[in-house]
VOFI-59149 format. One record per residue: residue in one letter; x negated, y, z of N, C-alpha, C in turn; chain. Coordinates in steps of 0.001 Angstrom, whole numbers, plus 500000, padded with zeros to 6 digits. Last residue first. Layout:
BEGIN
ATOM  type      nX      nY      nZ     caX     caY     caZ      cX      cY      cZ  mol
ATOM     a       X       Y       Z       X       Y       Z       X       Y       Z    A
...
! end
This chain:
BEGIN
ATOM  type      nX      nY      nZ     caX     caY     caZ      cX      cY      cZ  mol
ATOM     x  497837  538965  498213  497493  538027  499169  496126  538819  499276    A
ATOM     x  501237  540752  497332  499501  540747  496857  498807  539593  498586    A
ATOM     x  503696  539007  496975  503447  539736  497332  501595  539358  497149    A
ATOM     x  504604  537657  494158  505616  538397  495329  505095  539596  495747    A
ATOM     x  503330  537545  491343  503307  537759  492171  504544  537998  493389    A
ATOM     x  505420  537936  488508  504077  538630  489072  504687  538265  490092    A
ATOM     x  506535  534991  486155  506344  536364  486795  505880  536430  487777    A
ATOM     x  504935  533151  484261  506500  533829  484487  506209  534962  484996    A
ATOM     x  502646  531642  485449  502441  533370  484897  503538  534339  484824    A
ATOM     x  504283  530246  487687  502715  529840  486757  503035  531379  486297    A
ATOM     x  506111  529093  488821  506430  530115  487621  505271  530412  487062    A
ATOM     x  504565  525403  489192  505462  526845  489858  506196  528130  488791    A
ATOM     x  501125  526552  488041  502703  525433  489166  502932  526589  488992    A
ATOM     x  499849  525679  484803  500924  526505  485259  501942  525373  486541    A
ATOM     x  497145  524051  484722  498029  523660  483903  499062  524798  485474    A
ATOM     x  493789  523614  481835  494302  524192  482620  496271  523907  482904    A
ATOM     x  490125  522181  481995  491672  522441  481663  492541  523077  482760    A
ATOM     x  487546  521982  480564  488362  522925  480543  489610  522732  480883    A
ATOM     x  484687  520357  480317  485944  520454  479369  487050  521189  480472    A
ATOM     x  481404  520233  479786  482298  520065  479764  483625  520636  479742    A
ATOM     x  479135  518817  478767  479701  518958  478459  480418  519059  479989    A
ATOM     x  475473  517721  478899  476685  517461  479262  477072  518282  478831    A
ATOM     x  471691  515796  477540  472892  517145  477866  474721  516538  478518    A
ATOM     x  470525  514397  479826  470829  513887  478651  471484  515196  479077    A
ATOM     x  469498  512299  482478  468281  512516  480918  469090  513469  479900    A
ATOM     x  470963  512967  484271  470594  511711  483709  469571  511866  482060    A
ATOM     x  471515  516286  483654  471701  515015  484338  471514  513772  483756    A
ATOM     x  472115  519060  482274  471829  518177  482170  472017  517638  482772    A
ATOM     x  475415  521609  481118  474767  520400  482407  473586  519442  481923    A
ATOM     x  476218  522062  479053  475490  523020  480355  475257  522567  481285    A
ATOM     x  477139  520861  476406  475518  520732  477268  475315  522243  477871    A
ATOM     x  480399  523164  475471  478818  522045  475099  477235  522259  475896    A
ATOM     x  483307  523485  477352  481154  524260  477146  480328  522235  477277    A
ATOM     x  485929  523442  475527  484893  522395  476017  483332  523193  476131    A
ATOM     x  488719  524534  476478  487883  524576  476885  486768  523347  476362    A
ATOM     x  491423  523631  477655  491576  524749  476792  489890  525445  476102    A
ATOM     x  493655  521468  477056  492792  520899  477297  492591  522977  476663    A
ATOM     x  496604  521427  479798  495986  521705  478612  494790  521619  478268    A
ATOM     x  498101  518563  482262  496981  520285  482035  497093  520059  480187    A
ATOM     x  499383  517222  482702  500457  518509  482056  499990  519407  482056    A
ATOM     x  498945  514905  483106  500006  515580  484254  500653  517373  484286    A
ATOM     x  498158  513618  481393  499081  513424  481698  499775  513709  483018    A
ATOM     x  495415  515273  481530  496745  515713  480205  498176  514657  480911    A
ATOM     x  494404  513795  484109  494675  515742  484230  495519  515939  482391    A
ATOM     x  493768  511459  483052  494803  511792  484430  495896  513301  484453    A
ATOM     x  492823  511786  480835  493333  511304  481229  494305  511665  481975    A
ATOM     x  489866  513255  481911  491167  513801  480942  492348  513456  481035    A
ATOM     x  488952  511327  484008  489684  512328  484628  490375  513472  483335    A
ATOM     x  488803  509430  482149  489798  508819  482813  490527  509855  483792    A
ATOM     x  486641  510412  480392  488456  509529  479583  489239  509593  481275    A
ATOM     x  484090  512003  480263  485195  511150  480761  486126  511304  481042    A
ATOM     x  483041  512939  478255  482881  511422  477747  483541  510658  479133    A
ATOM     x  482127  515591  479104  483530  515245  478040  483426  513714  477012    A
ATOM     x  481668  516628  482045  481535  514787  480757  482635  514846  479553    A
ATOM     x  483336  517707  484284  482280  517573  484227  482324  516129  482932    A
ATOM     x  485637  520074  484484  485288  518290  484787  484120  518057  483772    A
ATOM     x  487651  521686  486238  486275  521851  485592  486254  520401  485018    A
ATOM     x  491292  522591  485927  489775  521678  485575  488817  521781  485154    A
ATOM     x  493103  524883  487659  491849  524274  486785  491373  523251  487234    A
ATOM     x  496600  526446  488421  495225  524642  488402  494753  525203  487447    A
ATOM     x  497794  528770  488799  496872  527988  487997  496048  527262  488690    A
ATOM     x  499127  530070  491813  500194  529634  490538  499027  528952  488827    A
ATOM     x  499058  528656  495191  498598  528681  493685  498980  528703  492528    A
ATOM     x  500522  528710  497681  500155  529913  496862  500253  529793  495302    A
ATOM     x  500982  526989  498849  499308  527447  499183  499900  528304  498092    A
ATOM     x  502249  525209  497161  503617  525760  497995  502394  526454  498977    A
ATOM     x  500707  523968  494972  501543  525314  494419  502782  525850  495715    A
ATOM     x  499172  522755  496283  498810  523640  495954  499411  525237  495546    A
ATOM     x  501206  520790  496244  500177  521840  498001  499947  522625  497336    A
ATOM     x  501619  519346  494419  502598  520220  494173  502165  521597  496152    A
ATOM     x  499007  519155  493615  499648  519832  492800  500424  520770  493545    A
ATOM     x  498269  516262  495432  497575  517657  495424  498218  519899  494349    A
ATOM     x  500341  515290  494079  500550  515051  495088  499617  516523  495991    A
ATOM     x  498548  514523  491938  500351  515117  491885  500562  515663  493252    A
ATOM     x  496499  514077  492297  496894  515384  491536  497668  515803  491509    A
ATOM     x  496945  511122  493546  496206  512789  494044  496436  513262  493469    A
ATOM     x  498008  510241  490780  498668  510506  491981  498670  511579  493086    A
ATOM     x  495292  510062  489670  496732  510875  488738  498145  510758  490015    A
ATOM     x  494356  507947  490805  493624  509609  490426  494886  510662  490342    A
ATOM     x  495667  505661  490945  495110  506653  492509  495213  507596  491994    A
ATOM     x  495557  504168  488842  496224  505543  488797  496114  505686  490497    A
ATOM     x  493805  502225  488793  495375  501828  489347  496358  503312  489522    A
ATOM     x  490746  503190  487771  491858  502419  486757  492986  501851  487789    A
ATOM     x  489451  502184  491328  489592  503066  489448  490548  502045  488851    A
ATOM     x  488749  501312  493150  489533  502599  493659  490415  502761  491955    A
ATOM     x  485669  500989  494042  487138  499889  493092  488450  500728  493277    A
ATOM     x  484622  503501  493760  484599  502942  492532  485592  501588  492363    A
ATOM     x  486574  506051  494878  486045  504922  495607  485530  504158  494308    A
ATOM     x  487260  509584  493620  487974  507793  494076  486513  506801  494281    A
ATOM     x  487325  512760  493476  487036  511641  493423  487346  510551  494423    A
ATOM     x  488300  515221  492295  489578  514199  492798  488469  513238  492705    A
ATOM     x  488835  519059  492452  488525  518226  492887  489334  517042  492732    A
ATOM     x  490982  522071  491140  490936  520843  491497  489868  520148  491375    A
ATOM     x  490948  525669  491908  490032  524559  490777  489835  522786  491019    A
ATOM     x  493138  527721  490929  492285  527302  492079  491642  526460  490860    A
ATOM     x  494522  531388  491331  493742  530670  490200  492884  528852  491027    A
ATOM     x  494982  533401  492451  496354  532771  492938  495797  531570  491504    A
ATOM     x  492704  535192  492834  493421  534797  493487  494091  534014  493828    A
ATOM     x  491244  536626  490818  491720  535196  490532  492503  534486  491800    A
ATOM     x  491038  539687  491702  491498  538875  490666  492388  537918  490533    A
ATOM     x  488930  538993  493494  490164  539404  493964  491314  539189  492481    A
ATOM     x  486525  536780  492989  486802  538357  492710  488726  538202  492704    A
ATOM     x  485765  534309  493618  486024  534781  495032  486690  536607  494237    A
ATOM     x  487360  531299  491860  486394  532872  491975  486756  533037  492747    A
ATOM     x  489296  529551  492053  488733  529252  490576  486995  530346  490755    A
ATOM     x  489608  528443  495843  489478  529172  494594  489406  529261  493280    A
ATOM     x  489612  524835  495796  489648  525647  496115  490058  526830  494536    A
ATOM     x  491420  521435  496296  490938  522635  495456  490402  523978  496416    A
ATOM     x  491387  517920  496490  491232  519353  496774  491432  520924  495222    A
ATOM     x  491321  514388  497355  491213  515849  496301  491506  516611  496976    A
ATOM     x  489664  511111  497565  489957  512487  498299  490141  512847  496992    A
ATOM     x  489867  507941  498390  489874  509159  497153  490456  509797  498094    A
ATOM     x  490046  505573  499461  489755  504961  498584  490033  506484  497732    A
ATOM     x  490259  504545  503036  490212  506393  502707  489469  505162  501156    A
ATOM     x  492118  501439  504134  490207  502595  503912  490406  503688  502948    A
ATOM     x  493928  500572  505380  493007  501214  505886  492226  502107  506038    A
ATOM     x  494990  500018  502310  494950  499311  503082  494015  499767  504503    A
ATOM     x  494546  503202  501275  494855  501774  500931  493970  500780  501541    A
ATOM     x  494759  506073  501154  494025  505548  501643  494537  504223  502256    A
ATOM     x  493858  509554  499953  494141  508475  499051  493637  506756  499980    A
ATOM     x  493701  512450  501761  492596  512233  501015  493587  511049  500672    A
ATOM     x  493104  516861  500797  493992  515633  500942  492798  513799  499955    A
ATOM     x  493658  519681  501085  492483  518020  501238  492719  517095  501687    A
ATOM     x  494618  522987  499907  494581  521317  500819  493637  520828  500246    A
ATOM     x  493782  526032  501526  494147  524982  500293  493903  523709  500844    A
ATOM     x  493205  527641  503555  494830  527010  503180  495228  526396  502525    A
ATOM     x  490745  528607  504479  491638  529103  503092  493441  528947  502713    A
ATOM     x  490038  526318  505883  490132  527896  506521  490472  528693  505634    A
ATOM     x  489701  524399  503662  491179  523975  504815  491011  525405  505384    A
ATOM     x  487150  524862  503067  488747  524882  502331  490027  524722  502210    A
ATOM     x  486184  524935  504737  485884  525710  504174  486616  525884  503234    A
ATOM     x  486454  522125  505690  486563  523085  506488  486923  524514  506099    A
ATOM     x  484426  521126  503520  486475  520618  504071  486740  521163  505329    A
ATOM     x  482371  521830  503646  482851  522250  502878  484192  522060  502275    A
ATOM     x  481474  520946  506519  481359  521883  506165  482350  522675  505174    A
ATOM     x  481388  518060  506005  483026  518644  506357  482697  520223  506906    A
ATOM     x  479448  518245  504161  480673  517202  503330  481738  518134  504829    A
ATOM     x  477504  518425  505447  477822  519631  504931  479226  519728  503734    A
ATOM     x  477894  516119  507223  477890  517366  507725  477622  518467  506353    A
ATOM     x  476987  514323  505164  477947  514214  506136  478398  515880  506142    A
ATOM     x  474851  515691  502703  474711  514991  504323  476851  514817  504502    A
ATOM     x  474965  515556  499070  475415  516349  500564  475316  515293  501152    A
ATOM     x  472988  513504  497047  474191  513746  497575  474196  514553  498657    A
ATOM     x  471778  515793  494339  471419  515024  495811  472189  514747  496100    A
ATOM     x  472577  516721  492086  472111  515577  491624  471630  514552  493306    A
ATOM     x  476136  517902  490803  475347  517851  492287  474687  516590  491238    A
ATOM     x  478027  517352  489103  477047  517515  488184  475337  518021  489445    A
ATOM     x  480387  514687  488644  479988  516056  489763  478594  515791  488906    A
ATOM     x  480444  513342  486916  482038  513610  487298  481498  515071  487755    A
ATOM     x  478762  511283  485741  478658  512220  485262  479832  513346  485160    A
ATOM     x  477758  509112  488466  478674  509643  487237  478340  511073  487025    A
ATOM     x  475667  508021  490461  476375  507296  489816  476647  508001  487983    A
ATOM     x  475431  509672  492438  474093  509343  492363  474537  508556  490785    A
ATOM     x  477865  511255  492861  476556  512209  492610  475170  510886  491768    A
ATOM     x  479403  509445  493567  479698  509863  492155  478682  510373  491732    A
ATOM     x  478366  508187  495764  478207  507105  494406  478971  508217  493456    A
ATOM     x  478859  510456  497735  477689  510483  497003  476924  509175  495708    A
ATOM     x  482341  510640  496933  481572  511466  496478  479846  511682  496441    A
ATOM     x  482064  508380  499102  482441  508196  497728  481860  509786  496670    A
ATOM     x  480344  509517  501097  480014  508665  500954  481105  508419  499050    A
ATOM     x  482204  511785  502289  481170  511549  502352  479981  510278  501077    A
ATOM     x  484581  510309  502886  484319  511609  501617  482898  510903  501075    A
ATOM     x  483934  508750  504872  484237  507342  504007  484521  509001  503180    A
ATOM     x  483173  510931  507062  482195  509481  506637  482361  508779  505196    A
ATOM     x  485849  512277  506985  484021  512326  506174  483720  511154  506014    A
ATOM     x  488064  511863  508547  487861  511067  507123  486526  511554  506337    A
ATOM     x  488275  512640  511121  487647  511474  510722  487304  510323  509950    A
ATOM     x  488985  515438  510330  487814  515451  510006  487154  513396  510841    A
ATOM     x  491426  514397  507290  490645  514618  508496  489645  514308  509668    A
ATOM     x  493413  515319  504908  492310  514623  505445  492754  514840  507114    A
ATOM     x  497237  514211  503924  495580  515691  504499  494559  514626  505266    A
ATOM     x  497531  511466  502257  497613  512511  503366  496929  513431  503815    A
ATOM     x  499110  508574  500489  498225  509889  500270  498922  510626  501751    A
ATOM     x  498894  505496  500600  498877  506662  501494  498136  507839  501047    A
ATOM     x  499407  502434  499377  498493  503401  498822  499385  504356  500050    A
ATOM     x  498911  498854  500427  500491  500486  500126  499446  501308  500346    A
! end
């Protein structure tokens, strides 16, 4: 049984281990040195302090994935746009867990006032992430070719986005 829930401090070791796997073995992140558990705890705390969601997927009592969003850029005009991040344990791929995490993240991001969710997907060959975002209604809006170097090769990033709630159809109700 799969449970999606807000992350807790007790989840940080599992989150850090999942992310370390991606840092060391995938092109989904352009980091090359895995952050420590303390660094991951600090990153999580930063997301939560901004009122943004940080979720985990739990299966049979084990954290098998996590997702969060972070403000896209620090400038005030970007304050309604966030970038999503989703990472799965390697044993959890191919089960649509990423899509379920993304759906829950989109809902919670909208509740937090996000009007535009942006995916910055590492590696144009990252079919799993591109497919999960496309299935959730994201549209590809660009590719930045050869902007990352990892594992001895140049990597693209794929940019996708999706409006949340009223998106850009109305002005935000109150400045944040």
